[in-house]
N, CA, C and O atoms as a Tripos MOL2 file, in Angstrom:
@<TRIPOS>MOLECULE
protein
  288   287    72     0     0
PROTEIN
NO_CHARGES

@<TRIPOS>ATOM
      1 N           0.8750   -3.5070   15.2430 N.3       1 MET1
      2 CA          0.0250   -4.6770   15.2230 C.3       1 MET1
      3 C          -1.4050   -4.3110   14.8210 C.2       1 MET1
      4 O          -2.0440   -5.0290   14.0520 O.2       1 MET1
      5 N          -1.9010   -3.1930   15.3460 N.am      2 ARG2
      6 CA         -3.2640   -2.7650   15.0300 C.3       2 ARG2
      7 C          -3.4190   -2.5360   13.5270 C.2       2 ARG2
      8 O          -4.4400   -2.8940   12.9390 O.2       2 ARG2
      9 N          -2.3970   -1.9360   12.9100 N.am      3 GLU3
     10 CA         -2.4610   -1.6780   11.4700 C.3       3 GLU3
     11 C          -2.5960   -2.9780   10.6840 C.2       3 GLU3
     12 O          -3.3290   -3.0410    9.6980 O.2       3 GLU3
     13 N          -1.8780   -4.0240   11.1300 N.am      4 CYS4
     14 CA         -1.9350   -5.3170   10.4490 C.3       4 CYS4
     15 C          -3.3290   -5.9230   10.5400 C.2       4 CYS4
     16 O          -3.8470   -6.4410    9.5500 O.2       4 CYS4
     17 N          -3.9350   -5.8610   11.7120 N.am      5 LEU5
     18 CA         -5.2810   -6.4260   11.8780 C.3       5 LEU5
     19 C          -6.3100   -5.6740   11.0530 C.2       5 LEU5
     20 O          -7.1810   -6.2820   10.4310 O.2       5 LEU5
     21 N          -6.2100   -4.3490   11.0480 N.am      6 GLU6
     22 CA         -7.1650   -3.5530   10.2620 C.3       6 GLU6
     23 C          -6.9850   -3.8090    8.7700 C.2       6 GLU6
     24 O          -7.9640   -3.8880    8.0280 O.2       6 GLU6
     25 N          -5.7360   -3.9380    8.3330 N.am      7 THR7
     26 CA         -5.4740   -4.2140    6.9220 C.3       7 THR7
     27 C          -5.9930   -5.5970    6.5500 C.2       7 THR7
     28 O          -6.5830   -5.7710    5.4840 O.2       7 THR7
     29 N          -5.7780   -6.5790    7.4180 N.am      8 TRP8
     30 CA         -6.2830   -7.9230    7.1440 C.3       8 TRP8
     31 C          -7.8030   -7.8890    7.0150 C.2       8 TRP8
     32 O          -8.3600   -8.5380    6.1300 O.2       8 TRP8
     33 N          -8.4700   -7.1510    7.8740 N.am      9 HIS9
     34 CA         -9.9320   -7.0560    7.8220 C.3       9 HIS9
     35 C         -10.3850   -6.4740    6.4750 C.2       9 HIS9
     36 O         -11.3450   -6.9610    5.8790 O.2       9 HIS9
     37 N          -9.6930   -5.4360    6.0020 N.am     10 LEU10
     38 CA        -10.0390   -4.8440    4.7070 C.3      10 LEU10
     39 C          -9.8090   -5.8280    3.5670 C.2      10 LEU10
     40 O         -10.6150   -5.9110    2.6400 O.2      10 LEU10
     41 N          -8.7080   -6.5730    3.6360 N.am     11 GLN11
     42 CA         -8.3600   -7.4830    2.5500 C.3      11 GLN11
     43 C          -9.1950   -8.7520    2.5600 C.2      11 GLN11
     44 O          -9.2830   -9.4340    1.5390 O.2      11 GLN11
     45 N          -9.8000   -9.0790    3.6710 N.am     12 SER12
     46 CA        -10.5380  -10.3370    3.7620 C.3      12 SER12
     47 C         -11.9630  -10.2430    3.2260 C.2      12 SER12
     48 O         -12.6490  -11.2600    3.1190 O.2      12 SER12
     49 N         -12.4110   -9.0490    2.8920 N.am     13 LYS13
     50 CA        -13.7740   -8.8810    2.3750 C.3      13 LYS13
     51 C         -13.8610   -9.3960    0.9420 C.2      13 LYS13
     52 O         -12.9240   -9.2590    0.1560 O.2      13 LYS13
     53 N         -15.0060   -9.9900    0.6210 N.am     14 ASP14
     54 CA        -15.2490  -10.4600   -0.7400 C.3      14 ASP14
     55 C         -15.5620   -9.2780   -1.6630 C.2      14 ASP14
     56 O         -15.9960   -8.2160   -1.2190 O.2      14 ASP14
     57 N         -15.3320   -9.4930   -2.9340 N.am     15 GLY15
     58 CA        -15.6840   -8.4930   -3.9300 C.3      15 GLY15
     59 C         -14.5150   -7.5860   -4.2680 C.2      15 GLY15
     60 O         -13.4130   -7.7390   -3.7400 O.2      15 GLY15
     61 N         -14.7750   -6.6390   -5.1590 N.am     16 PRO16
     62 CA        -13.7080   -5.7400   -5.5940 C.3      16 PRO16
     63 C         -13.2430   -4.8340   -4.4480 C.2      16 PRO16
     64 O         -13.9970   -4.5330   -3.5220 O.2      16 PRO16
     65 N         -12.0140   -4.4230   -4.5390 N.am     17 VAL17
     66 CA        -11.4470   -3.5230   -3.5440 C.3      17 VAL17
     67 C         -11.8820   -2.1050   -3.8740 C.2      17 VAL17
     68 O         -11.7200   -1.6400   -5.0020 O.2      17 VAL17
     69 N         -12.4310   -1.4290   -2.8880 N.am     18 THR18
     70 CA        -12.8360   -0.0370   -3.1200 C.3      18 THR18
     71 C         -11.6040    0.8530   -3.1050 C.2      18 THR18
     72 O         -10.5480    0.4670   -2.6040 O.2      18 THR18
     73 N         -11.7540    2.0420   -3.6570 N.am     19 VAL19
     74 CA        -10.6530    2.9910   -3.6700 C.3      19 VAL19
     75 C         -10.2550    3.3470   -2.2340 C.2      19 VAL19
     76 O          -9.0720    3.4800   -1.9220 O.2      19 VAL19
     77 N         -11.2480    3.4970   -1.3810 N.am     20 GLU20
     78 CA        -10.9730    3.8390    0.0130 C.3      20 GLU20
     79 C         -10.2040    2.7180    0.7130 C.2      20 GLU20
     80 O          -9.2550    2.9770    1.4520 O.2      20 GLU20
     81 N         -10.6180    1.4740    0.4780 N.am     21 ALA21
     82 CA         -9.9320    0.3350    1.0960 C.3      21 ALA21
     83 C          -8.5130    0.2150    0.5730 C.2      21 ALA21
     84 O          -7.5890   -0.0490    1.3430 O.2      21 ALA21
     85 N          -8.3280    0.4060   -0.7270 N.am     22 LEU22
     86 CA         -6.9900    0.3340   -1.3060 C.3      22 LEU22
     87 C          -6.0950    1.4160   -0.7230 C.2      22 LEU22
     88 O          -4.9330    1.1610   -0.4060 O.2      22 LEU22
     89 N          -6.6290    2.6170   -0.5800 N.am     23 ASP23
     90 CA         -5.8650    3.7030    0.0150 C.3      23 ASP23
     91 C          -5.4420    3.3430    1.4330 C.2      23 ASP23
     92 O          -4.2960    3.5720    1.8190 O.2      23 ASP23
     93 N          -6.3610    2.7840    2.2060 N.am     24 ALA24
     94 CA         -6.0420    2.4010    3.5850 C.3      24 ALA24
     95 C          -4.9960    1.2880    3.6260 C.2      24 ALA24
     96 O          -4.0730    1.3250    4.4390 O.2      24 ALA24
     97 N          -5.1440    0.3070    2.7520 N.am     25 ILE25
     98 CA         -4.1880   -0.8130    2.7080 C.3      25 ILE25
     99 C          -2.7930   -0.3090    2.3490 C.2      25 ILE25
    100 O          -1.8170   -0.6790    3.0010 O.2      25 ILE25
    101 N          -2.6910    0.5220    1.3310 N.am     26 LEU26
    102 CA         -1.3870    1.0290    0.9150 C.3      26 LEU26
    103 C          -0.7810    1.9460    1.9740 C.2      26 LEU26
    104 O           0.4230    1.8940    2.2280 O.2      26 LEU26
    105 N          -1.6080    2.7810    2.5900 N.am     27 SER27
    106 CA         -1.1040    3.6760    3.6380 C.3      27 SER27
    107 C          -0.5920    2.8780    4.8230 C.2      27 SER27
    108 O           0.4820    3.1610    5.3550 O.2      27 SER27
    109 N          -1.3580    1.8860    5.2320 N.am     28 ARG28
    110 CA         -0.9470    1.0810    6.3860 C.3      28 ARG28
    111 C           0.2740    0.2240    6.0800 C.2      28 ARG28
    112 O           1.0520   -0.0990    6.9770 O.2      28 ARG28
    113 N           0.4400   -0.1420    4.8220 N.am     29 SER29
    114 CA          1.6190   -0.9470    4.4840 C.3      29 SER29
    115 C           2.8980   -0.1420    4.6040 C.2      29 SER29
    116 O           3.9810   -0.7110    4.7440 O.2      29 SER29
    117 N           2.7840    1.1660    4.5520 N.am     30 MET30
    118 CA          3.9570    2.0290    4.6720 C.3      30 MET30
    119 C           4.4130    2.1950    6.1200 C.2      30 MET30
    120 O           5.5740    2.5270    6.3580 O.2      30 MET30
    121 N           3.5400    1.9760    7.0790 N.am     31 VAL31
    122 CA          3.8690    2.2240    8.4870 C.3      31 VAL31
    123 C           5.0980    1.4340    8.9330 C.2      31 VAL31
    124 O           6.0340    2.0350    9.4610 O.2      31 VAL31
    125 N           5.1360    0.1070    8.7440 N.am     32 PRO32
    126 CA          6.3320   -0.6230    9.2010 C.3      32 PRO32
    127 C           7.6050   -0.2060    8.4630 C.2      32 PRO32
    128 O           8.6890   -0.1870    9.0450 O.2      32 PRO32
    129 N           7.4670    0.1250    7.1940 N.am     33 ILE33
    130 CA          8.6360    0.5500    6.4170 C.3      33 ILE33
    131 C           9.1700    1.8700    6.9550 C.2      33 ILE33
    132 O          10.3740    2.0170    7.1640 O.2      33 ILE33
    133 N           8.2810    2.8250    7.1780 N.am     34 LEU34
    134 CA          8.7090    4.1230    7.6740 C.3      34 LEU34
    135 C           9.2690    4.0360    9.0870 C.2      34 LEU34
    136 O          10.1980    4.7670    9.4320 O.2      34 LEU34
    137 N           8.7150    3.1540    9.9030 N.am     35 ARG35
    138 CA          9.2410    2.9870   11.2620 C.3      35 ARG35
    139 C          10.6770    2.4680   11.2260 C.2      35 ARG35
    140 O          11.5010    2.8670   12.0490 O.2      35 ARG35
    141 N          10.9740    1.5930   10.2890 N.am     36 GLN36
    142 CA         12.3390    1.0690   10.1790 C.3      36 GLN36
    143 C          13.3110    2.1330    9.6810 C.2      36 GLN36
    144 O          14.5180    2.0300    9.9020 O.2      36 GLN36
    145 N          12.7910    3.1400    9.0160 N.am     37 MET37
    146 CA         13.6500    4.1700    8.4420 C.3      37 MET37
    147 C          13.7960    5.3920    9.3480 C.2      37 MET37
    148 O          14.5130    6.3290    8.9980 O.2      37 MET37
    149 N          13.1350    5.3990   10.4970 N.am     38 GLU38
    150 CA         13.1480    6.5730   11.3730 C.3      38 GLU38
    151 C          14.5510    7.0020   11.7880 C.2      38 GLU38
    152 O          14.8420    8.1970   11.8410 O.2      38 GLU38
    153 N          15.4020    6.0610   12.0760 N.am     39 ASP39
    154 CA         16.7350    6.4060   12.5680 C.3      39 ASP39
    155 C          17.8010    6.4340   11.4660 C.2      39 ASP39
    156 O          18.9950    6.5460   11.7470 O.2      39 ASP39
    157 N          17.3600    6.3330   10.2300 N.am     40 LYS40
    158 CA         18.3060    6.3370    9.1060 C.3      40 LYS40
    159 C          18.6150    7.7680    8.6750 C.2      40 LYS40
    160 O          17.8720    8.7040    8.9670 O.2      40 LYS40
    161 N          19.7100    7.9000    7.9880 N.am     41 GLN41
    162 CA         20.1060    9.2090    7.4680 C.3      41 GLN41
    163 C          19.0850    9.6870    6.4370 C.2      41 GLN41
    164 O          18.5790    8.8940    5.6440 O.2      41 GLN41
    165 N          18.7850   10.9860    6.4520 N.am     42 PRO42
    166 CA         17.8110   11.5280    5.4870 C.3      42 PRO42
    167 C          18.1820   11.2270    4.0320 C.2      42 PRO42
    168 O          17.3030   11.0390    3.1900 O.2      42 PRO42
    169 N          19.4660   11.1820    3.7440 N.am     43 GLU43
    170 CA         19.9030   10.9050    2.3670 C.3      43 GLU43
    171 C          19.4900    9.5000    1.9400 C.2      43 GLU43
    172 O          19.0850    9.2880    0.7970 O.2      43 GLU43
    173 N          19.5910    8.5450    2.8550 N.am     44 LEU44
    174 CA         19.1920    7.1740    2.5510 C.3      44 LEU44
    175 C          17.6880    7.0900    2.3260 C.2      44 LEU44
    176 O          17.2300    6.4320    1.3920 O.2      44 LEU44
    177 N          16.9290    7.7490    3.1750 N.am     45 VAL45
    178 CA         15.4720    7.7520    3.0430 C.3      45 VAL45
    179 C          15.0740    8.3550    1.6950 C.2      45 VAL45
    180 O          14.2160    7.8110    0.9990 O.2      45 VAL45
    181 N          15.6850    9.4620    1.3320 N.am     46 MET46
    182 CA         15.3760   10.1090    0.0590 C.3      46 MET46
    183 C          15.7750    9.2240   -1.1220 C.2      46 MET46
    184 O          15.1020    9.2270   -2.1530 O.2      46 MET46
    185 N          16.8510    8.4770   -0.9800 N.am     47 ALA47
    186 CA         17.2850    7.5890   -2.0600 C.3      47 ALA47
    187 C          16.3050    6.4350   -2.2510 C.2      47 ALA47
    188 O          16.0980    5.9760   -3.3750 O.2      47 ALA47
    189 N          15.7010    5.9650   -1.1610 N.am     48 LEU48
    190 CA         14.7610    4.8460   -1.2450 C.3      48 LEU48
    191 C          13.3360    5.2750   -1.5990 C.2      48 LEU48
    192 O          12.5380    4.4550   -2.0540 O.2      48 LEU48
    193 N          13.0190    6.5270   -1.3980 N.am     49 LEU49
    194 CA         11.6560    7.0070   -1.6170 C.3      49 LEU49
    195 C          11.1070    6.7140   -3.0160 C.2      49 LEU49
    196 O           9.9660    6.2660   -3.1190 O.2      49 LEU49
    197 N          11.8570    6.9420   -4.0920 N.am     50 PRO50
    198 CA         11.3130    6.6270   -5.4230 C.3      50 PRO50
    199 C          10.9160    5.1520   -5.5770 C.2      50 PRO50
    200 O           9.9020    4.8480   -6.2060 O.2      50 PRO50
    201 N          11.6950    4.2530   -5.0160 N.am     51 SER51
    202 CA         11.3580    2.8320   -5.1080 C.3      51 SER51
    203 C          10.0810    2.5180   -4.3400 C.2      51 SER51
    204 O           9.2500    1.7370   -4.8010 O.2      51 SER51
    205 N           9.9280    3.1250   -3.1740 N.am     52 LEU52
    206 CA          8.7170    2.8980   -2.3810 C.3      52 LEU52
    207 C           7.4830    3.4170   -3.1120 C.2      52 LEU52
    208 O           6.4580    2.7370   -3.1770 O.2      52 LEU52
    209 N           7.5880    4.6130   -3.6540 N.am     53 VAL53
    210 CA          6.4590    5.1970   -4.3840 C.3      53 VAL53
    211 C           6.1350    4.3620   -5.6130 C.2      53 VAL53
    212 O           4.9640    4.1230   -5.9090 O.2      53 VAL53
    213 N           7.1530    3.9190   -6.3280 N.am     54 ARG54
    214 CA          6.9520    3.0940   -7.5280 C.3      54 ARG54
    215 C           6.2370    1.7870   -7.1800 C.2      54 ARG54
    216 O           5.3520    1.3450   -7.9130 O.2      54 ARG54
    217 N           6.6250    1.1690   -6.0590 N.am     55 THR55
    218 CA          5.9920   -0.0810   -5.6310 C.3      55 THR55
    219 C           4.5260    0.1360   -5.2750 C.2      55 THR55
    220 O           3.6670   -0.6580   -5.6600 O.2      55 THR55
    221 N           4.2390    1.2040   -4.5440 N.am     56 LEU56
    222 CA          2.8470    1.5010   -4.1850 C.3      56 LEU56
    223 C           2.0160    1.8400   -5.4230 C.2      56 LEU56
    224 O           0.8670    1.4120   -5.5360 O.2      56 LEU56
    225 N           2.5840    2.5940   -6.3320 N.am     57 LEU57
    226 CA          1.8700    2.9400   -7.5580 C.3      57 LEU57
    227 C           1.5970    1.7000   -8.4020 C.2      57 LEU57
    228 O           0.5140    1.5640   -8.9710 O.2      57 LEU57
    229 N           2.5590    0.8040   -8.4870 N.am     58 ALA58
    230 CA          2.3630   -0.4390   -9.2450 C.3      58 ALA58
    231 C           1.2480   -1.2760   -8.6340 C.2      58 ALA58
    232 O           0.4530   -1.8660   -9.3660 O.2      58 ALA58
    233 N           1.1750   -1.3390   -7.3170 N.am     59 ALA59
    234 CA          0.0960   -2.0850   -6.6540 C.3      59 ALA59
    235 C          -1.2490   -1.4510   -6.9680 C.2      59 ALA59
    236 O          -2.2220   -2.1560   -7.2340 O.2      59 ALA59
    237 N          -1.3110   -0.1370   -6.9390 N.am     60 PHE60
    238 CA         -2.5580    0.5660   -7.2470 C.3      60 PHE60
    239 C          -3.0000    0.3060   -8.6830 C.2      60 PHE60
    240 O          -4.1650   -0.0020   -8.9310 O.2      60 PHE60
    241 N          -2.0770    0.4290   -9.6200 N.am     61 VAL61
    242 CA         -2.3980    0.2170  -11.0310 C.3      61 VAL61
    243 C          -2.8570   -1.2190  -11.2710 C.2      61 VAL61
    244 O          -3.7890   -1.4520  -12.0410 O.2      61 VAL61
    245 N          -2.2220   -2.1610  -10.6300 N.am     62 GLU62
    246 CA         -2.6060   -3.5660  -10.7840 C.3      62 GLU62
    247 C          -4.0420   -3.8040  -10.3270 C.2      62 GLU62
    248 O          -4.7990   -4.5020  -11.0010 O.2      62 GLU62
    249 N          -4.4130   -3.2410   -9.2090 N.am     63 VAL63
    250 CA         -5.7850   -3.4140   -8.7050 C.3      63 VAL63
    251 C          -6.7820   -2.7450   -9.6410 C.2      63 VAL63
    252 O          -7.8310   -3.3180   -9.9350 O.2      63 VAL63
    253 N          -6.4760   -1.5550  -10.1080 N.am     64 VAL64
    254 CA         -7.3800   -0.8510  -11.0230 C.3      64 VAL64
    255 C          -7.5550   -1.6430  -12.3110 C.2      64 VAL64
    256 O          -8.6720   -1.7570  -12.8170 O.2      64 VAL64
    257 N          -6.4740   -2.1890  -12.8490 N.am     65 GLU65
    258 CA         -6.5580   -2.9840  -14.0750 C.3      65 GLU65
    259 C          -7.4130   -4.2350  -13.8680 C.2      65 GLU65
    260 O          -8.2160   -4.5970  -14.7280 O.2      65 GLU65
    261 N          -7.2330   -4.8860  -12.7240 N.am     66 GLU66
    262 CA         -8.0330   -6.0780  -12.4320 C.3      66 GLU66
    263 C          -9.5200   -5.7390  -12.3300 C.2      66 GLU66
    264 O         -10.3680   -6.4910  -12.8110 O.2      66 GLU66
    265 N          -9.8280   -4.6100  -11.7050 N.am     67 GLN67
    266 CA        -11.2230   -4.2070  -11.5770 C.3      67 GLN67
    267 C         -11.8260   -3.8720  -12.9370 C.2      67 GLN67
    268 O         -12.9690   -4.2320  -13.2180 O.2      67 GLN67
    269 N         -11.0580   -3.1820  -13.7810 N.am     68 GLN68
    270 CA        -11.5580   -2.8410  -15.1030 C.3      68 GLN68
    271 C         -11.7480   -4.0960  -15.9540 C.2      68 GLN68
    272 O         -12.7180   -4.1940  -16.7060 O.2      68 GLN68
    273 N         -10.8390   -5.0440  -15.8420 N.am     69 ALA69
    274 CA        -10.9450   -6.2910  -16.6040 C.3      69 ALA69
    275 C         -12.1570   -7.1040  -16.1720 C.2      69 ALA69
    276 O         -12.7890   -7.7630  -16.9970 O.2      69 ALA69
    277 N         -12.4810   -7.0640  -14.8970 N.am     70 SER70
    278 CA        -13.6260   -7.8330  -14.4100 C.3      70 SER70
    279 C         -14.9460   -7.2150  -14.8230 C.2      70 SER70
    280 O         -15.9680   -7.9020  -14.8290 O.2      70 SER70
    281 N         -14.9550   -5.9360  -15.1700 N.am     71 LYS71
    282 CA        -16.1790   -5.2480  -15.5950 C.3      71 LYS71
    283 C         -16.5070   -5.5290  -17.0600 C.2      71 LYS71
    284 O         -17.6540   -5.3830  -17.4820 O.2      71 LYS71
    285 N         -15.4960   -5.9340  -17.8370 N.am     72 THR72
    286 CA        -15.7360   -6.1400  -19.2810 C.3      72 THR72
    287 C         -16.0280   -7.5710  -19.5950 C.2      72 THR72
    288 O         -16.2520   -7.9150  -20.7560 O.2      72 THR72
@<TRIPOS>BOND
     1     1     2 1
     2     2     3 1
     3     3     4 2
     4     3     5 am
     5     5     6 1
     6     6     7 1
     7     7     8 2
     8     7     9 am
     9     9    10 1
    10    10    11 1
    11    11    12 2
    12    11    13 am
    13    13    14 1
    14    14    15 1
    15    15    16 2
    16    15    17 am
    17    17    18 1
    18    18    19 1
    19    19    20 2
    20    19    21 am
    21    21    22 1
    22    22    23 1
    23    23    24 2
    24    23    25 am
    25    25    26 1
    26    26    27 1
    27    27    28 2
    28    27    29 am
    29    29    30 1
    30    30    31 1
    31    31    32 2
    32    31    33 am
    33    33    34 1
    34    34    35 1
    35    35    36 2
    36    35    37 am
    37    37    38 1
    38    38    39 1
    39    39    40 2
    40    39    41 am
    41    41    42 1
    42    42    43 1
    43    43    44 2
    44    43    45 am
    45    45    46 1
    46    46    47 1
    47    47    48 2
    48    47    49 am
    49    49    50 1
    50    50    51 1
    51    51    52 2
    52    51    53 am
    53    53    54 1
    54    54    55 1
    55    55    56 2
    56    55    57 am
    57    57    58 1
    58    58    59 1
    59    59    60 2
    60    59    61 am
    61    61    62 1
    62    62    63 1
    63    63    64 2
    64    63    65 am
    65    65    66 1
    66    66    67 1
    67    67    68 2
    68    67    69 am
    69    69    70 1
    70    70    71 1
    71    71    72 2
    72    71    73 am
    73    73    74 1
    74    74    75 1
    75    75    76 2
    76    75    77 am
    77    77    78 1
    78    78    79 1
    79    79    80 2
    80    79    81 am
    81    81    82 1
    82    82    83 1
    83    83    84 2
    84    83    85 am
    85    85    86 1
    86    86    87 1
    87    87    88 2
    88    87    89 am
    89    89    90 1
    90    90    91 1
    91    91    92 2
    92    91    93 am
    93    93    94 1
    94    94    95 1
    95    95    96 2
    96    95    97 am
    97    97    98 1
    98    98    99 1
    99    99   100 2
   100    99   101 am
   101   101   102 1
   102   102   103 1
   103   103   104 2
   104   103   105 am
   105   105   106 1
   106   106   107 1
   107   107   108 2
   108   107   109 am
   109   109   110 1
   110   110   111 1
   111   111   112 2
   112   111   113 am
   113   113   114 1
   114   114   115 1
   115   115   116 2
   116   115   117 am
   117   117   118 1
   118   118   119 1
   119   119   120 2
   120   119   121 am
   121   121   122 1
   122   122   123 1
   123   123   124 2
   124   123   125 am
   125   125   126 1
   126   126   127 1
   127   127   128 2
   128   127   129 am
   129   129   130 1
   130   130   131 1
   131   131   132 2
   132   131   133 am
   133   133   134 1
   134   134   135 1
   135   135   136 2
   136   135   137 am
   137   137   138 1
   138   138   139 1
   139   139   140 2
   140   139   141 am
   141   141   142 1
   142   142   143 1
   143   143   144 2
   144   143   145 am
   145   145   146 1
   146   146   147 1
   147   147   148 2
   148   147   149 am
   149   149   150 1
   150   150   151 1
   151   151   152 2
   152   151   153 am
   153   153   154 1
   154   154   155 1
   155   155   156 2
   156   155   157 am
   157   157   158 1
   158   158   159 1
   159   159   160 2
   160   159   161 am
   161   161   162 1
   162   162   163 1
   163   163   164 2
   164   163   165 am
   165   165   166 1
   166   166   167 1
   167   167   168 2
   168   167   169 am
   169   169   170 1
   170   170   171 1
   171   171   172 2
   172   171   173 am
   173   173   174 1
   174   174   175 1
   175   175   176 2
   176   175   177 am
   177   177   178 1
   178   178   179 1
   179   179   180 2
   180   179   181 am
   181   181   182 1
   182   182   183 1
   183   183   184 2
   184   183   185 am
   185   185   186 1
   186   186   187 1
   187   187   188 2
   188   187   189 am
   189   189   190 1
   190   190   191 1
   191   191   192 2
   192   191   193 am
   193   193   194 1
   194   194   195 1
   195   195   196 2
   196   195   197 am
   197   197   198 1
   198   198   199 1
   199   199   200 2
   200   199   201 am
   201   201   202 1
   202   202   203 1
   203   203   204 2
   204   203   205 am
   205   205   206 1
   206   206   207 1
   207   207   208 2
   208   207   209 am
   209   209   210 1
   210   210   211 1
   211   211   212 2
   212   211   213 am
   213   213   214 1
   214   214   215 1
   215   215   216 2
   216   215   217 am
   217   217   218 1
   218   218   219 1
   219   219   220 2
   220   219   221 am
   221   221   222 1
   222   222   223 1
   223   223   224 2
   224   223   225 am
   225   225   226 1
   226   226   227 1
   227   227   228 2
   228   227   229 am
   229   229   230 1
   230   230   231 1
   231   231   232 2
   232   231   233 am
   233   233   234 1
   234   234   235 1
   235   235   236 2
   236   235   237 am
   237   237   238 1
   238   238   239 1
   239   239   240 2
   240   239   241 am
   241   241   242 1
   242   242   243 1
   243   243   244 2
   244   243   245 am
   245   245   246 1
   246   246   247 1
   247   247   248 2
   248   247   249 am
   249   249   250 1
   250   250   251 1
   251   251   252 2
   252   251   253 am
   253   253   254 1
   254   254   255 1
   255   255   256 2
   256   255   257 am
   257   257   258 1
   258   258   259 1
   259   259   260 2
   260   259   261 am
   261   261   262 1
   262   262   263 1
   263   263   264 2
   264   263   265 am
   265   265   266 1
   266   266   267 1
   267   267   268 2
   268   267   269 am
   269   269   270 1
   270   270   271 1
   271   271   272 2
   272   271   273 am
   273   273   274 1
   274   274   275 1
   275   275   276 2
   276   275   277 am
   277   277   278 1
   278   278   279 1
   279   279   280 2
   280   279   281 am
   281   281   282 1
   282   282   283 1
   283   283   284 2
   284   283   285 am
   285   285   286 1
   286   286   287 1
   287   287   288 2
@<TRIPOS>SUBSTRUCTURE
     1 MET1         2 RESIDUE 1 A MET
     2 ARG2         6 RESIDUE 1 A ARG
     3 GLU3        10 RESIDUE 1 A GLU
     4 CYS4        14 RESIDUE 1 A CYS
     5 LEU5        18 RESIDUE 1 A LEU
     6 GLU6        22 RESIDUE 1 A GLU
     7 THR7        26 RESIDUE 1 A THR
     8 TRP8        30 RESIDUE 1 A TRP
     9 HIS9        34 RESIDUE 1 A HIS
    10 LEU10       38 RESIDUE 1 A LEU
    11 GLN11       42 RESIDUE 1 A GLN
    12 SER12       46 RESIDUE 1 A SER
    13 LYS13       50 RESIDUE 1 A LYS
    14 ASP14       54 RESIDUE 1 A ASP
    15 GLY15       58 RESIDUE 1 A GLY
    16 PRO16       62 RESIDUE 1 A PRO
    17 VAL17       66 RESIDUE 1 A VAL
    18 THR18       70 RESIDUE 1 A THR
    19 VAL19       74 RESIDUE 1 A VAL
    20 GLU20       78 RESIDUE 1 A GLU
    21 ALA21       82 RESIDUE 1 A ALA
    22 LEU22       86 RESIDUE 1 A LEU
    23 ASP23       90 RESIDUE 1 A ASP
    24 ALA24       94 RESIDUE 1 A ALA
    25 ILE25       98 RESIDUE 1 A ILE
    26 LEU26      102 RESIDUE 1 A LEU
    27 SER27      106 RESIDUE 1 A SER
    28 ARG28      110 RESIDUE 1 A ARG
    29 SER29      114 RESIDUE 1 A SER
    30 MET30      118 RESIDUE 1 A MET
    31 VAL31      122 RESIDUE 1 A VAL
    32 PRO32      126 RESIDUE 1 A PRO
    33 ILE33      130 RESIDUE 1 A ILE
    34 LEU34      134 RESIDUE 1 A LEU
    35 ARG35      138 RESIDUE 1 A ARG
    36 GLN36      142 RESIDUE 1 A GLN
    37 MET37      146 RESIDUE 1 A MET
    38 GLU38      150 RESIDUE 1 A GLU
    39 ASP39      154 RESIDUE 1 A ASP
    40 LYS40      158 RESIDUE 1 A LYS
    41 GLN41      162 RESIDUE 1 A GLN
    42 PRO42      166 RESIDUE 1 A PRO
    43 GLU43      170 RESIDUE 1 A GLU
    44 LEU44      174 RESIDUE 1 A LEU
    45 VAL45      178 RESIDUE 1 A VAL
    46 MET46      182 RESIDUE 1 A MET
    47 ALA47      186 RESIDUE 1 A ALA
    48 LEU48      190 RESIDUE 1 A LEU
    49 LEU49      194 RESIDUE 1 A LEU
    50 PRO50      198 RESIDUE 1 A PRO
    51 SER51      202 RESIDUE 1 A SER
    52 LEU52      206 RESIDUE 1 A LEU
    53 VAL53      210 RESIDUE 1 A VAL
    54 ARG54      214 RESIDUE 1 A ARG
    55 THR55      218 RESIDUE 1 A THR
    56 LEU56      222 RESIDUE 1 A LEU
    57 LEU57      226 RESIDUE 1 A LEU
    58 ALA58      230 RESIDUE 1 A ALA
    59 ALA59      234 RESIDUE 1 A ALA
    60 PHE60      238 RESIDUE 1 A PHE
    61 VAL61      242 RESIDUE 1 A VAL
    62 GLU62      246 RESIDUE 1 A GLU
    63 VAL63      250 RESIDUE 1 A VAL
    64 VAL64      254 RESIDUE 1 A VAL
    65 GLU65      258 RESIDUE 1 A GLU
    66 GLU66      262 RESIDUE 1 A GLU
    67 GLN67      266 RESIDUE 1 A GLN
    68 GLN68      270 RESIDUE 1 A GLN
    69 ALA69      274 RESIDUE 1 A ALA
    70 SER70      278 RESIDUE 1 A SER
    71 LYS71      282 RESIDUE 1 A LYS
    72 THR72      286 RESIDUE 1 A THR
């Protein structure tokens, strides 16, 4: 619950997202996912890991592109 409140606070600020805030948001978004995977077989976790990383990377790239577009 604490992670959700802290993430909401970061996301509710006006203006561009800083690299530090984006890192915190993406890191905190992984907490509930990883908690659900704690009791799963390691093979399943490893199979899902590429999709999780791809999703986080896509979110990062999207924010960076939006920031660059707003500067031009």
